[in-house]
N, C-alpha and C positions, 0 to 999 in steps of 0.2 A: 432552559433545561430540555424542552421538547426537541430542539435542534440537536442537542448533544446526544440524546437517546437515538434519534433518527440517524445521525452520522455514525454512531457505533454500529447500528444494525446494518447500514449500507456497507461499511468497511468489512464487517464480519461476513456478510453475504458474498461480497466480491471475493474475499480471500477463500471462502469455501468453494466458490465456482472454480477458481484457479487451482485449488487443491485436487480437483477432479481430473485435471489434465493427465495424460499418460506419463508414467514415471519410467526412468531407466532402471534396469535391474541393479540392485544393490544401493539404490538411492532412496531414502525415505523422506517424505515431506512432513513438516511439522507446522501446525497452526499454533500461533502464540497470541492470545488475547489478554491483554492487561488492562482491564476496564478501570482499575483504580488510578493508573497513571496515563491511560489512553495511548498505549503503544500496541500496535498490531502488526504481526509479521507472518509471512509464509517462508519457511526456511527449508533448505535441502541439506541432508546430512547422510553420509555413507562413503562408499568407495566406488570409484570407477576405474577398473583395472588396478593400477598401483598408485592412483592419485586420490588423496583424501578430498572429499567434497564437504564443505561445511560453510553455509552462509545464507544470507537472505536472497529470496527471489523477489519478494514484495515487502515493503515496509511503509506503514502509515502511522502518523501521530495525529492527535487532535490537540491543538493549542489555541488559546484565545478564541474559541468558538469556530475555528477553521480546521479543515482537513489538510494536513501536509503530506504530500506524496514524497517520502524521504528516499525511496529507492524503487526503481522499476527495472527488474531484470527480464522483462518480457518485451515483445514487439507490439504489445497492445497499448492503446491510448486510455489509460486509467482515468484521466480527467474527464474524457468524453463519457466513459461508463458511469462515473459518479454523477455527472450532469443528467444523464438519462434516468438516474435513480431519484432525481429531484434536488440534488445539491446545487445551489447557485454558484455560478462561476466565481463570484466575488468571495466565496468561502472555501476556495480551493487554492492551495499554495503548491507550486512545483518546487518542492524543497531541495531537489538535487541540482537546481540551478543556483548559481552564486547569487546572493542577495542583490547585488548591483544589476544583475541581468534579469531579475524577475519582472521588472516593469515592462519588459518587452514580450512577456509570455501571454499577456492578455488575461492573466489570472491575478489573484491577490498577491501582494508582495510580502506580507508577513502575517 
């Protein structure tokens, strides 16, 4: 249970940091923390000229005691940032890689 609470705090802090990045005019960022189901997202929503913007920038889940990086729409290495926060490499899954490819990432496979 201690790891679960720690992982929730790590993810939430990381998302809050990325929420502080400069925004485009007309685009709002939204932090979504679902602690009951352990889903966490930073989404963008709004209009850029005549184009509707609506979707995740970052998406994390916690499953089976591990953090899954489900989506990374940034150029930053989120796994490294999680490890710097004290999350062991074996408890991070690069979820946007196909399950067959995960064994080559050096991180957890599921």
